[in-house]
N, C-alpha and C positions, 0 to 999 in steps of 0.2 A: 574497637572493630575487627573481631580475631582473624579475618579472612582478606582483610582489604589489601595491606600491603602485600601478602604472599602474591595474591592474585594481580597485583598492580605490574609486577616483573614481566608477563607474558604479553603486554600489549605494545610494548617498547618498539618492537621492529615494524608493527603494521603502522604505528603512528608517524613514524618518520619516513618511512617509504612513501605514505600518503601525503604528508606535506613536508618537503623539503625547504621550509622556511622557519624562521626565529618561530612564528606563531603556530602552536600544536593544536590539534583538534582535541575536543574532550572524547575520552574512553567510554565503553559502555560500564555502566554503574555496577556490574557483576563484577568488577575489580580487573586486576591485570596480571599477566605473566611476562617473564622476561623474552625478549627479543632481539635481534642483532640490531646493533645501532649503525645508521650510515652516517658519515662525516657529511655535515650542511656546508662547511666553508672550505674555502681553498686558501692554501698559505701556511707555512711553518708554525702554525698556533701550536701551545703546548697541550700534549693529549690530556693532561691531569685538569687543566683548564676546560677543556673542550668536555671532557667528563663532569666536572662541578655543574657546568652550565646547563648539560644536558638533564642530570640526575636532578636539578633544581626545579627545571619546568617540568620536569615528570612527576616528580613528588609534589609540586602545587598545585596539580590539579585535584580537585574535588570529584567523589562519585556521585553519579545523578541524584541521589537521593538528599545531596546537600542543596540542591538546586530549590528546594521548597522553601528554604530559608530567606529566599529572594537573591543571593547570590552577593550580598552587600560586604563580605568579608574575606578575609584570605586564611590559609591554615598559620600564618604568623598570628593573627589576632584573635582566633578561636581558641589556640591550645592552652589547657589548663593542664600542668604535671600532678598526675597523681602520686599517690605515696608509694615511695620503693624502700623496701627495707632490704639491708643484706642479711644472708642468712650463713650460719654455719652447718656443716654437714647433717648435724643431728636433728636440727631444727626446719631444714629447708622444707620439707612438706607440709609444714605447721599451715591450716588455714586460718584467716581470719574470718570467722563463722557469722559474726553480726558485730556490725559497729556499736552496738549497745553494750558490748563487751568488755571490759577492760583489759588493755594487752599488757601483760606481764612480762614478755619476753625482752631479753636484752639485745635484742638486734635494734639497729638504728637507721635513721633514714637516710638515703644516699640520692645522689644522681648518677646518670649513666656514666658520665664522664668522670665522676670520682671512683667508679669500678674501675677504669684502666690507669689508675695512679700507679706508680712502680711497685711494685712488693719483691720477696725473694725471688720468686721465679723470672721475673723481668732484668734482674740484676744478674742473673746466670747467663744471660743471651737468650733465653727463650721469652716468646710473647705469652700473653695472658690469654685463658679460654674462660669467657664469662657468660653464663648461663642466665637468662632473665625468664622467668615464668611467672604465669599467672593462668587464672579460671579465666574461661569464656567469659568478655564483657568488661573485664578489668583495665584495658587500654595499651595492650601490647604494641597492636599494630601502629596505634597512635605516636605512641612514645617512638618507636622506630623511623616512622615518618619525619617526626619534628628533629630526631637526632640526624637524619641525613640531609635535611633542609640546613638546620645550623652548622653542619661541617661544611657544605657546600657555599655558605655565606661567610664561613670564617670565625663563626663565634662560638666552636664547640670542636672537640678534639683536635685541635689546632696541631697536635706534635704528630698527626697521621697526616702522610702527604697522599694517600690513596685511601678511598673508603669503595670496595667492593661488596654492592649488596647482592643476595641469591634469593631466589624464592625454593624453598624445598619442595615444593608441589610441583613445580616446573622441573626441578633435579629428579625429583622421583619419576616422572614421566618419560624420560630420556631412555632410549632404549640402546643407543650407540654409546660405544666406548670413546673415551676421550681424555684428552689431558687436561692438568689445571689451566695451562695456558690456553688451550683448545676452548676450553670452557667460559674462560674469560673472554675470550675475542669472540666467541659466539656471541653471547649476551652485548658486550661493549667492544665494537670493531676497533673502535680509535686506541683502547689498551693492547693491541695485538702484540706490540713491540716494546711494551713497557718494559725498561730495566728493571723495576723493583720486583718484577715477578721472575725473573732470571735464574733465582737461586743462587747468584754468585755473591760471595761476601755476606755481609750484615743487612744489604738493603732491605729485606722484607720487613724489618724491625719498624717501616715508616707505613706498613698497609696493615688495615684492619679489613678482615672478611666479616660480612655479614650474613648468617642464616637464619632466615625468617620461616618459623613454622618446623621446625624439627620433627614433631610427631608425624609429618607426611613423608617422611624416609624411612626404610626399613634398614639402620645400619646394624653391623654385626662387628664387632670390636675382638672377636674371636681371632689368633694368629691363622689357625687353619682355613677360616673361611674368607680372609680379606689378606692379600699379600702386602710386605711392607715395601713402601716406595718412597725416595726423596728425592724424586727427578721431576721438577713441573711439567717437563715435555713427554713422560711417559703415558703412554694409552691406558686407561683403566675404566673400568665402569664408575659413574660419579659418585655412587655410594662408597664405594673404595678410597676414592681421591678425597673425599670429605673426612673419613676417616682417619686418614693419614694425615691430615692437616690437624686433626685435633690430638691425634698421639703426638705431635711434633716432630715426625720423621720427615713431612714434606713443610718445607718454609718453616722451620721452629722459630723462628724471629717473630713470626706474623702474628698479630691478635685477632681473637676470633669473639663476637658476640652473636649468642645462639638463642633465640626465642622460641619457647617452646610450652605446651599445656601441662600441667599438672601431673597426668598420668603418664607423660612420657620422660619424666625427670630420670629415670633409670636406665634410659636408651644409652646415655653416654656415662660409664663408670666414673666414679667419683674422682679417682687417681687422675683424671685428664681433666677434671674443673677447677680453674684458681678460683674464682669466687660465684657464688649463688647469690641472685636477690630476685625478690619476690615482688611483682607488681601487685597492691592492694586496692587500688583504686581510690575513691575519694572516701577517706574517712571522717570527716568532719564537715558540718556545714557551711563552713565558710569556702571550702574547695567546691561544693557543690554550687554555693550562688555565684563564685567566679566563672563558673564555666555557663549558668544560666544567664549572667550578664552578656557573656563573649557571644552568647547565640542571639538572644533576644532584642539586646539593646543596637544592635548593629543591622539588625537585619531591614532596617529602611534610614533614609534620611529625613524622614517627615516628624517635626518636633511633635505634634499630637501622636502619633504614634509610639514615638519613644516615651511619651509621658504614662502612656497607657502599660508598656512594657515592663517600665521602672516600678508601677504599681504592681504588676503579676508578679514581678521577681519581690518584691516585698511581701505580697502574700506567702509565694512560695518559700521564702526565707523563714515566714513566721511558723510553716506549716511542717518544714524540716526541724525547727527548734523544740518543737512539742514532743520529739522522739517518735514521731508518727511511722505507720507503715510505709509510707513514701520516703524517708530519710532510710529507712533500711533498703529500700530497693535502689537509690540513687547511690547506694555505696559503689554500685558498680556503674562506672561511666555510661556505658551503653543505655543503660535505662535512664540516666540525664538525657542525652539526646532524644530517648523516645517522650520524655516529658517535654522538652522543648518543640519537639516537632509536633505533638500533640496542642500544646497551647498556642502556638504558630498558627495551626489549622483552625482553633477554636476562634481566634482574636483577630489574625491578620489575614483571612480569606477575602480577597476580590475579584473582580470580573476579569481582571486582566491577567492574573496567575496562572498558570495552568491549571487543569482540573486536578483536584487532590480529593482524596476520600479517607476516611479512618481506617478502614479496611486496607488501602493501600499502604499508608505509614505502617502499619503492623506487618504487614508482608514484607515491606523493604528493609524494618528492623530486623526481621528474621533473617532476610537476604544477606545484609551487611554482616550479620554474627556467624552465619551457616553456611553461606553459599560455597558450592564445592566442598564442604565439609563432608566426611567419611566416616565410617565405624568401621575399622578393621578388625580383622577377627585372627590373623596370623603374625607372629614376629619372629624375629631371628633369621628372616629371609633376605637376601640382596635384591630379590625382583620381586615386587609388589604385584599381586595378582587382584586383576579389577572382580574377579570372580567373588572372591570371598572379602569385598567391601561393600558397604550398604551405605545409603544415604542416610546422614546423621539425623537430620531434619523430620525424615518418614521413622527412623526410630522413636523420635521424641513425639512426634503423633500418636504411635501406636501405644506408647506408655505414659506419658504426662498427660496426652491430649484424652486417652481414656479416663485418667485419674479425674480430667479437668470436666470431662463429659457426666460421669458419674457425680460429681458435683452438683452441675447444673441440673441434673433430672431428679437428684434429691433436695436441691436449696441449700447445698452445703459449701461452703467457703474454706472452710480449716479442715485438716486431715492430721490425724496422728500417725505416729512413727509405724504402727502396726499396719494401718492403711496405704502408708506410701510400700511398705514392705509387700503388701496384697498385689496391688496394682502394677507396680514397677520393679520386674523381674520375679514375680511371684510365680509364675511358670517354667524358670529357667533351668534347663535339664543339662544342656551339653556343654564343652569346655569351650566353646567358640560363642556361646549365649553367655556361659560366664566371664568371657574375657571381655565382650562387647559391655555386659552390664556394670562391670567394675571401673571400663573406662568411661561410661556414660556417668555412673554415681561420682567420680573423680571430678571430671570435666565440665558436666552441663548439669546437674540436677539441680544445684544450688542457684545455677542463672536464673530458673524458672521457679522456685520454692525457696521460700524464708521463713524463719523462725516468727510465729506471730507477736506483734510487739506486745498487746495485751497480756497474752499467754505470760510471756518473758517476765513482764512485770509483777503479773502474780505469783508466779514461782518463787521470786526473787523476794517478794514480802512474806509470803504464807507456804513456803515448802510443805508439800505434804507426800505420803507413798503413795497414794491413789493417783495423784497427778500425773499427767505426762505432757512433754514437750510437743506443741500442735504447729502446724505449717500450713502456710497461705501462700497463694501465688503473689511474685513480686509487686505486681500491679493487677488489680480487679479485672480490667478489662482482659487482661491476656488469659485467665481462665476461659472467658466467654471466647474469645478468639480461638483457640487449641479446641475448646470444646465442639465449636463451629466446623473447624476445620476437620476434625474427627468424624463428624457426620458427613458434610460433603465428600470426603475421600472415600465414603464408604466402609469405612472403619468398623462400624456398628452392626454389620449384616448378621442376618440370624443365620443359624445353624443350617437351616435348608437351603438357601441361599447360597453360602459357601460350598455345600456339598454340590449345589446344582452347577455352580461355576466350574469347579473342578472335573465334573464331569463332562459339561459342556466342552470345556478346553480341551481334553483329551480325546471327546470323538471327533471334535473340530479338526484336530491335528490330524487326523486318518480320513477325514471325511472325503478325500479325493479317491484314497484306495479303498474305502468301504464303496465309493458309487462305483467305480470300475468292478470292482467285484460282484457289484448286484445287477449290475449291467449283463454280466457274463450269466451270472447263475440264475437270472430272473427265466431263463428259456429252459431251464431243467429242474428247478424246485418249487415244490406244492407252493400254492398261493399263501397259505397260512404262515408257513416259515417264511415266505418274502415279505410279509406284514411286519414281521420283527425286525427285518433291516430297515423298512421305511421308519418305523418307531424311533431307531436309534439315531434316525437321520433327522427327525424332528424335534430330538432331545433339546438341541442349542435353541429352538424358538421356544420352547419350554421355559428355558433360562430367562430369557429376552423378557418373557411376562411377569416372571419373578423378579427380575431387576427392575422392569418398570414399575411394578406395584412398591418396592423399595423407595424408588424416587419419588413416587407420588406421596407416599407416607414422610418422605423428606419437606415436601412442599407442606404437606399437611400441619407439620410439627411447627415450620416458619409462620405459618398464619395462627396458629394455636398459641405460639408463645408470643407474638406480636400484638394480639388482643386479648390478653389475659386479664379477666374480670377484675382480679385483686388489685393489679398493676394500673387500671385505668387511671387514676388519679394520682399518681405518683407524679415529679416532675419530669419534663420531657429528658429524653436519653441523653442529648449532648448537657444539658446542665449537669446531670448526674456525674459526667465524665469529668467536668471541670470541676465538680466538687470532690472528688476522687483524687484530683491533684492540688489545689488550693485550699483544701480544707472547707469548713461551713465556721463563717465568721458572722458570731450573731445567733437567734434564734435556729434550732434545728429545723428543717423543713418537714412538714407534717408527713408520716410515712403509713400510706395506707393497706400495703399488704403486709402479709406477716413473712418474717426470715427476708433474706437477701432478694431483690429483685433481678435479674438475669435480663433484661430488656436490650442489652447489645447482642445477645446471643443469636436472636433471628436475625439482626442486621448484618452480622458478618457472617451468617450462612448466605445472603444475598451477595454481600460484598464479595466472597470468595468467587462467585461463578462468573465475575466480571472476567472478560478476557485479559487484560492487562495484569490483573492479579494471577491468573492463571499460568501465564509465562511466566512470571518470578516465580511461582511453586515450582514450575516445572524444571527450572535450573536449580531447585531445591531437593529435587527428586520426587516430589509429590505431584501427580499428573491428575488432573481433572479432565475427562474426556469431553469433548464438543456434545456428542451425544446424551450424556448424562445432564449437561448443563440445558439441553433443548427438553428433556423429559421434565426434570425440575419445573423449569420455565412454565410448561405449558400447563403442568397441575398448578402451580403458585397461583397464576392467572385466575383460575376459578376460584380458590378457595379466598383470595384477596376481596374480590368482587362479593362474594358472599359474605365476608365479614363487613364489607362497606355499607352493604344494605342496613345496616343496623346503625342507630345514632352513636358517634363516636365524641368523646370529650377531646379539648382543643390537643390536650399533652398527646394523646393515642394519634390523632391525626399529623401531628409533628412527627412523631417517630415513624410514622407510616410515608412521609415524604421524605424523611432521613435514609429509608429502606429503600425507595426508589432511586433517591440519588445514590448509594453505594451501590446499587445495581449497575448503574448507568448502562440500562438497556432502554432506548427511546421507544421499541415498540410496546414492549409490555408497559411502561411508564402509561403512554397514551390511551393502550387499551384498560387499564386500571381506572384510569383519570374520568373516562368514558362515562363512567357509573357514579361520577361525582358531580354535583352539580352547585354545591356550597362548602365552602372551607371556613371554618371557624375556630381562629386561632388566638380568640380573647385572651387575655392575660398571661399569655406566651411571652416570656422576656427575648425578644427578638435581638438576633447579634448579627452583624454583618454577614456570618456565615449561614445562619437560619435564612437571613433573605436572600442569599446567593443560592441555597437548596429551592428554594419557594420558587424562585424565577427559572431556576434550570429545569426543574421537574416539568413547570408547565409550559415550557419552550419547546416541550417533546410531543405537544398537541399538535394537531391541526390549525390552521389561522380562524379555521370555521368553529372552534370549540370556545366556549365561553361560559364562565361561572355565575351562576344568579346572582352569589354572595360572596364577597371575598372579606371576610370579618377580621380585622386587626386592630381593632379597640384595645387601648391600654396595654400596648405592647412596648412603651418605650421606644419610640421610631425616633429615628433622628434625618436631617437631612439627607445624609450619606447613604443610610440605607434606603430612602426613598428612591433614590437614584439607580440602586442595586435591583429595586422591586420594578422598575418600569417594566420588563418584559412582563411579568405577572399581570399587572394592570391593564394589559391591553386586551387579556383574557376576562376580562370582568365586567360585568352590567353593574353592580351594585358594590361599591367600595366604602367602607365604614373605616375611617382612620380616625375615629373618635379618641379622647384622652390619650393625646401623645404629647411629644414635645415639640411638634412642628411649629418651626419659625416663618417669618417674611418670606424668609429665603427658599423655603419651600414651595411658596405657591408659586415663583417662577416656573418648577417643573411641573406642579398641579395644570396651571396654564397651560403648558406646552402639552401636556396629557390629553386635555380636554380639546385641544387643536388639531390633536394627531388624528389623521383621516384612518389609521387603522384601530382606532379607540372607540369603545362605544359604550362609554359609560352614561348610564340613566342617571343612578342615585349616588352622592357623593355626601358624605357624612363628615364633617371636620369639626364637631363640638369639642370644646375644653382644649382647643390649639390656640396657642398665642402668637394667631397671626398678625394682629394690630390693623389698624386702618390702611398702612402703605400695603400688607400683604394682601387683605382682601380687593384692594383696587386692582392690585396685579392678577389676582386671580379673575376679576369680573371681566379682566381684557377678553377671556376667551368667549365670553356669552354671545357677541354677536355672530361668530362665524361656527359656533357650534349649535348643533340641533337636536342632539341627543340627549341632553340632560332633563330630566323631570323633576327631580326632587334635590334639593339643596339645602344643608343644615349647616348654619355657621353658629349655633348659640355660644355664647362665651367665647367670642374670638377677639374681643377688643373692638368690634368694628366701628363703634361710635357714630356720631351725626354724619360725619362727613362720607362713611363707608357706606350708609344708608342710602343717602343722596346719590352717590355714585350708582348702587344697585339698582334706587330708581330709575335712572338714567338709561342703564343697559337693559333694564327690562324689557324695554321698548323693542330691541331689536335681537332678542331672543324669544321666538313663538312656543317653545315646546313646555317650557317650566309649568308645573301642575302644584307643586307646595314649596314653600321657603319658611324657612326656621332660622329667626335673627333674634330669638328670646337671649335676655341676659346680656346686652351689648351696650348698655348706658346709651341709649336713642333716647332722644326727647320727643315731646308733642310734635312740634314741627316736621322734623325729619322722620318720625313714624307717618303724619299726617301724608306727609309727600309719596312716602312709600307705598301706602295704602292707596291710592289716587292712581300710582303706576299699576299696582296691582289689578286694579278694578278695571283699567283699560288695558290688559292683558288678555290674552284671548283664549288661552287655557288656565292660568293658574286660579286654583279654587280655595288655597288655605295659605293664610300667614301667620306665623308664631311671633308674638313680641310682649310676651308676660317678661316678667322679672325686670323691667326696665322702667326707668325713672319718670314714668307717664302720671300725669296730672289726671284728679276724675272728671275734668272737662275734657280732657285731652282722651282718655280712653271711651267717653259717650259720644265723642266725634268720631273715634275709630269704628266703633261699632255702628252708627249712623251712615257712615261713608261706606262700608261694606255692604249695606243692603241695597239693592236694585233701587233706583227713581222709578222704574218703570216695570210692569209685568214681565216684560220681554226683555229685560236687563240682567245680566250675570249677577250671582251674590259670592263674595269674596268672604270666607269664612275668616275673622278676626281674633286671634286667641291672644288677648292682653291681659286677661285677668279670669279668674274664676266665676266670674257675673258678667254677663252682656247685659249692660243698661240694669233694670230692674229684674232681670231674670237670671237663674244659675245657666250658665253655659254648658252645653252638653259635653264640654270636653275636658269639665273642671279635674275628672279622674286621672286622665293621662299627664295634665299639669302637676299636679300634687305628686305622681308617680315618679315623673320626672325631678323634681325638687327632693324627694328623699332619697333617690339613686345618687344623687351628685351634690347634695348639699356639704357633705364631710370635707369636700376637696374646694369648695368656694368660700366667698368671704362670709362667715357665717353671720355677721352683724347686718351685714347688705341682706342676705336671706331671710333673718328676723323680720326686718324692718319690711320686707316684701310682704310675709307672710302677716304682717300684722294689718298692712292695707287691705290684703286679701279678707280677712276678719271684719274691717270697717266695713267693706263694699258687701260683704254678706248681710251685715247687721242691717245696713241701709236697706238692701234689697228685701228682706224679712220683713222690715216695717212698712214696705210699700205693698205687701199682698193682704188680699182679702180673703184666699183659701186656706183651710188649716191644713192641708194636704201639701201645697206649696210650703208653707212656713214649716211643717216637719221636714221637707226636702231640704231647707235653707238650714235647719238646726243639724243635719245628719251631714253636711258639706262643711260646717262650720266645726262640728266634731274632728271632721278629719284633718283640718287645717290646725287645730289646737293639738291634735297628737303629733302632728309634725312637728308644732314649735316647740313642745315640750320636749320631745326626743333631740331638738336640736339643742335646747339649753341644759339637758342632762347628757349630753355626749353619747347618746345611745343610738343612734341613727347607724345602719349598717355600714359598713366600708363602702368608698365611693367606688364605681366601675374604674374609674381612673387609678 
């Protein structure tokens, strides 16, 4: 991360003044700058040892963004060395444009320690000046941090007795003159009188100065601009001190390590540099795999999670070996970080962890790489001018973000070199703009855009004059994020709004003078002329109306992109994100829309309006005003409610939940959900993250809000997911958990849910879950105290005779139940008869399902007889044991066959075939008992339906099971 170490240095003083003990507090995630160290110990301790201890504590701290990985690792365990190549003067600016290209340079890989091995220069008594350079995201700051830690622990650069790190950003902001010893003591008070910095003899040969981020200083090596100095006690501007160190006029025996970006290589004349080395990132899948392992495998001590992490790493490695677009992105360690952070978010989110969002991860990613970065327009001056510096991130939004927005608008993900030229710097005119553009292209452009892998392979196999190289965003989601940021920041304003804003600002600046003048002249000038002054005063209000209209159009765009008809049946957006990282292993998912779907685009737009993300963007120089957020939010509420009045497929509902979660606005969430009474997520592959999102969103609603139905059938739910869904279940009347993998342990949680006084479950459907007798008995313990449940479905749950008898016993203590489904549960005659007797005595239960159980003909006849009341005043309990009731056809024969057709493909086929043959035998016997021709024809019709079902089962042509 390019800015991390350079900003670390400035937090030092505040941390040690705040805590004068060994345990040092965590510093802000935005980075740190250097401040004065205060000694925390008393006694004649070696100042260098104090220095090592404090540096180690300081550099061991991780930025705020690393907390999302769980905090289970340290810098020592997570570091993976990037490729470092030593360059000669001629090839020092060579860029490794793609890891897919074969590198033919004579450069060889080195370590930072090897760069300081003795050379001719050091043998002459002069220290080495080493320049370590690389593009944004290649890992310069990480290498520096690891180097400092290794020196503090005595495992690297042991021939240097003293290492003195400086932040060039901090030095560049100093306005007062100071000597070298003053600069050191200002940052490290314990080194104030260190003899190694006195300049006497050759003691400085044991000193290594480290200047991180040299591009943030305006150094001038001209003799006329910077005077020569050899006295470490002479007071000079900081830039002059650094120049004299590099010239070897000041402490010539000392060695210097400088880190810088590519565009700043020429800041230091070649004659003052002993060695050049380029950080080239992770050039092979094995380095990338090592990085993923260090991040994902150490995120928790739980064995089950580590197994899942290991599986993720294997899938990632397979995707990288395919020379996929992800492999090109992960050439930069920064994108390896983003990949790990995204996968950690998708797979290891739990209710105990701090709230994290996908938008927050991408915003943090950009803050780590671009926080505090500016794009200067002047060089060759000793004193930087803030007036001639602009936010680098804002420049990214106005150039690359504009390109991303154009791609999203016209559904394009790849761009030609001509298009890049058009959108990035196409209207550049002034020298300052040309200078900014040159720096941007050198340092930043390759961070966001990479050659399209498929295009590179095509050009290498079938070169043609008409073919041109095409570029894509390093990761697909980055295009949608930058496009969303471009829109939310208002960079896509119309010409009318831009003109209105300029005029409004001009008038607003002079508003007080205009008002005073009008108040004086109103007594002397005609009314018609006076009206002109009033019109000028009203112009800012006209601008506010135009601006408000623009904010409304942003909200309308979000809603329209959210519910695009052609994207309605694509996989939900979180699954798409995962597939972009892990690839698709097996059959390709069906794509219903033409071209590339951009379903993250509106979600990122919502996430960027969250206060936490706006704070981070403010640090990047991108400001989103609260009034803008309020205008967009008010308009968005209306559009979302309008769209939700139409039926939406499960995938679209899941995407809506993700949008509301990313927005992190409880009031908006509650108002939008007030228009929803049913959430059907059938066949959505639920994960711990999706369960957490569902619960978080529903928790924003008042306690009085309840869904009529929450359908989570066929969602691959597990026991752990049920625990995360507990808050959502409290807001549900009809809970459908059919066709999942819920075992006996899940029944404990479901029992507690039914006993919860805040729960109001009326219908609970648990069909096709392996609850078994033990689980069913646990669940039934809730019946005596629960009086809200009216419909209970336990079909194909392994209930058995014991479970049926337990149910019959508990029914007497539950008076609200109206319908009970225990079909296909291996219940025999005796248990079925006992259950029906209990149902007949129940005050409200009117239907019990017992089909597909191994019941004898006598047993089924007895069940039918017992269901009929003995007197006219008695209650009739409808017993569904077969498609027939005695010698008549059951009025519910069609629903029974429908249930079998829907689920037979996932059931024991031989068992189902056997039951269907029993139905045919019952129908044949019943038909023979009928005298009426019409009744016989009706029996024939039902027989035909049963035979068709049997034939479909034998030919394996039944539709896929709902499970």
